[in-house]
DRENVEX-889361 format. One record per residue (C-alpha): residue in three letters; x, y, z. Coordinates in steps of 0.1 Angstrom, whole numbers, plus 5000, padded with zeros to 4 digits. Example, Ala and Ser with C-alpha at 12.3 -4.5 7.8 and 13.67 -1.06 7.14 Angstrom:
REM DRENVEX-889361
ALA512349555078;SER513749895071;
This chain:
REM DRENVEX-889361
MET617256110507;SER615756390528;THR613656130546;LEU616855930555;LYS618456250568;THR615456330588;SER615455990603;LEU619156010612;VAL618556360629;VAL615756220649;LEU617855910659;LEU620756140670;ILE618456350691;LEU616956040707;ILE620555910715;ALA621556240729;GLY618456240751;ILE619355910767;THR621055940800;VAL622655660819;ALA622355680857;ALA625755700873;ALA626755690909;SER626956030926;ILE629055900955;SER632355740963;VAL632955550995;LYS636555581006;ASN638955521035;ILE636955251052;ALA638255141086;ILE636654881107;THR637854781143;PRO638554531155;VAL639954341126;GLY639453991118;ASP636453771128;LEU633953881154;VAL632553671182;SER628953661191;GLY627353621225;GLN630153771245;LYS629253941279;PRO629454241276;PRO628954241237;ASN632054331218;PRO631954681204;VAL632554751167;THR633455081150;ALA633355171113;ILE634655491100;PHE634455601063;THR634355901040;ILE631855971012;ASP632856200983;PHE630056350962;ASN630456350924;PRO628356630909;THR625856520881;GLY623156710864;GLY624357040880;GLU623856910916;THR626356770941;PHE623756490947;PRO620456440929;SER617756600951;GLY615156320940;GLU617356040953;THR618255910987;LEU621555831004;THR621155521024;MET623355351051;SER622655031070;THR624354771092;ASP623654441110;LEU625454551142;GLU623154581172;ASN622654921190;GLY623955111160;GLN624855471166;TRP625555691136;SER627356021135;TYR628156201102;ILE629656541094;THR629156701060;SER631856951048;LEU631057201021;ASP633957351004;GLY636157221032;ASN634057371060;PRO632557111083;ASN629057141095;PRO627857031130;ALA627656651135;VAL624356481130;THR623556171150;ALA621055891146;ASN620455541161;GLY619355221146;ARG620354981119;ASN619355211090;LEU620055571082;ASN618455751052;ILE619356101040;ASN617056281016;GLY618856400985;TRP617556770989;VAL619756791021;LEU622856701001;SER621956890968;TYR624057200961;PRO625157360929;SER627757130911;LYS630357400915;ARG630457330953;GLU632557070969;LEU630756830992;SER632056541014;MET630856351044;LYS632656171072;VAL630655891089;THR631255711122;LEU629255401131;ASN629455241166;GLY627654921173;GLU627954571190;VAL628454231175;PRO625054081166;THR623953761183;VAL623953471158;THR622853101161;THR624853001131;SER628353141122;GLY628353351090;ASN629053681074;LYS627253991087;THR627154341071;ILE629154601090;ILE628254881067;ARG626254921034;VAL626255241016;ALA624155310984;GLU622555570963;LEU618855490959;SER616855620928;GLY613255730929;LYS612355350926;SER614255270958;GLU616755080937;ALA620455110942;VAL622155320915;SER624455100895;GLY628055130909;SER627055320941;GLU626655020965;VAL629454950988;ILE629254661014;ARG631654551040;GLU631154231059;ARG632754041087;TYR632453681098;VAL630553651130;ILE631253341150;ASN628853141171;PRO631352991197;ALA629152671198;ASP629852611161;LYS633652611167;THR633252371197;LYS631052141177;ALA633352151146;ILE636352071168;SER634451791187;ASP633351631153;VAL636951621140;LYS638251481174;ILE635651211173;ALA636751111138;LEU640351131148;THR639750901178;ALA637950641156;PHE640850661131;ARG643450591158;ALA641450291170;LEU641450161134;ILE645250211132;ASP645750011164;GLU643549741151;LYS645349711118;ALA648649731135;GLN647849421156;ALA646849251124;GLY650349301111;ILE649649571087;GLU652249851082;THR650750171099;THR653650411099;GLY652350631072;ALA648750651087;MET650250711122;GLU652251021108;LYS649051161094;TYR647251101126;SER649851281146;ALA649851581123;ALA646051591125;ASN646051581162;THR648451881163;ALA646252071139;ILE643252011161;SER645152121192;ASN646052441174;ALA642352511164;GLU641352471201;LYS643952731211;SER643152981183;SER641153291191;SER640453351154;PHE637653141139;SER639053161104;ALA642453041118;ALA640652771137;GLN638752671106;THR641952651086;TYR643452421112;LEU640352201112;THR640252181075;ASN643952091075;ALA643051821101;GLN640351681080;VAL642651661049;LEU645251491071;LEU642751231083;LYS641651171047;ASP645351121037;GLY645850901067;GLN642950681058;ALA644350661022;ALA647750551036;LEU646050291058;ASP643950171028;ARG647150151008;ALA648849951035;MET645949711039;ALA645849651001;GLN649649601001;GLN649149331029;VAL646649151009;ILE648949160978;ASN651849030999;GLU649748741013;ALA648548660978;GLN652248610967;THR652748330992;PRO650648050974;ILE652248150941;ASP655648110955;GLN654647770971;THR653247660937;ASP656447770919;GLY658447550943;LEU656247250934;ILE656347320897;THR660147330899;TYR660146990916;PHE657846840891;LYS659846960862;VAL663446910876;ASN663046620900;ARG660346420883;SER660846530846;MET657146610842;GLY657346910821;ASN655046770795;ASP652546630818;PRO649046770811;ARG648146770847;LEU651247000854;ALA650147210825;GLN646747290842;ILE648547370874;ILE650847610856;GLN647947780838;LYS646147860870;ARG649347970886;ASP650048220857;ARG646448350859;ALA647048420896;ALA650348600888;ASP648548820862;LEU645848910887;LEU648449010913;SER650249220887;GLU646949400880;ALA646449450917;ASN649949620920;ASP649149840890;LEU646049980908;LEU648050090939;PRO649550400922;LYS646050500910;ASN644850490947;ASP642250230938;PHE642850040970;THR639549860969;GLY640149740933;ALA643749630943;LYS642449420972;ASP639749260951;LYS642349160925;ALA644749030951;VAL641948820967;GLN641148680933;SER644848610927;SER645048440962;ASP642048220955;MET643448110921;ALA646948060935;LYS645547830962;GLU643647630937;SER646847580918;TYR648847500949;ASN646247250962;ALA646147090927;ALA649947060929;LEU649746890963;VAL647246640949;LEU649546560920;ARG652446510942;LYS650346270963;ASP649246090931;ILE652746030921;GLY653645890955;GLU655546170971;ALA653146270998;ASN654646011025;PRO657946111040;LEU658945741037;ASP658345751000;SER662045790993;VAL662745461012;THR659845290995;LYS661045410962;GLY664445260969;ILE662944930978;GLY660644950949;GLY663745000928;ILE665344690941;PHE662344470934;GLY661244650903;GLY658744930896;ALA655844700899;ALA656844620935;SER656444980949;GLY653344870968;LEU655144570982;GLY657944800992;SER655645011013;ILE654344701031;LEU657844561037;ILE659144891052;TYR656444891078;ILE657244511086;VAL660844601091;ILE659944881116;ILE657744641136;VAL660544371136;VAL663144631148;ILE660844741176;ALA660244391188;VAL664044311188;VAL664644611209;ILE662044511234;VAL663444151236;VAL666944271241;GLY665844511267;ILE664144231286;VAL667244011285;LEU669544281297;TYR667144361325;ARG667044001337;ARG670843971337;ARG671244281356;ARG668744171382;THR670543831385;ASP673844011391;TRP672244211419;ASP670943901436;GLU674343731437;LEU675844041451;ALA673344041478;
């Protein structure tokens, strides 16, 4: 039992001896001007100013650990630092330094913990030159331990987006090229009879967004406009794809309707409802209608490629059905516009005489033409005789 107690006491002592590094600084009241994105490559370079305050939180009996380092850095060019420490509210003379980095030894900032220490820092610099737009650090403040590692919770970073104007120009140019190609596609499809109203509305909205991007002085705002334009282009292409699919579906309906007309004729006019040849035509027609229904079901799912494929399959099947119906109509003697007359003659002479009726009708036509010619000649001769007598 005594061994257990001893072990517990040792463990408590070890736990009590463990210290967790905590940040000794608090960075407050950060103000960076100008606000918003920064533009690289301007002549003269655009100035940037950052002002902030550092409060020191006493730990281990010191306002700041003497064995550590307060570090500050920036990506700004021609950085000029100025800091004023205040002890118990009394400011010391300003200290200045140049460059991207500023390191202050801990012993300079180490006072008894009963003292109150703060620091006001001002950084002036210029927007860095960049070849690619991206975030750059305006200020980084951290407390470094003896291993030159940032103490947990002490690091504070403020960044700004630095624009390479060429990136904005290229981004706008790329979207404008895509927009021009889309407009050409709209015109092409409009000439083909495809409904392009929805696509044209998206095109107009995208064109306005690009115009706003060109006018914007803020890269983030310009990027928002460009992103919006790209979304509108995508939506416009979808609207055009939908219209193209709908056009194929509409065209596929035509041979189905034509086949329906012939089927009705066979059933009603010719009483062929039980004819096996007609059954095959109806079977293909129904399959074409099913494929077209599947095509229509794919439109709400935005599967326009699938919808067009189904519609094309439907059209092919419907055309097969329609052509088979035309063949059947020809087989039953209804392909010739004179069939009704022939049929009447065949009815007079009997069903077996339908072929003879076809021959007779052509003979009758030839005889009528011959009679008309003879009568014309006779009338002409009489008229000429009358003219001769008058003369």
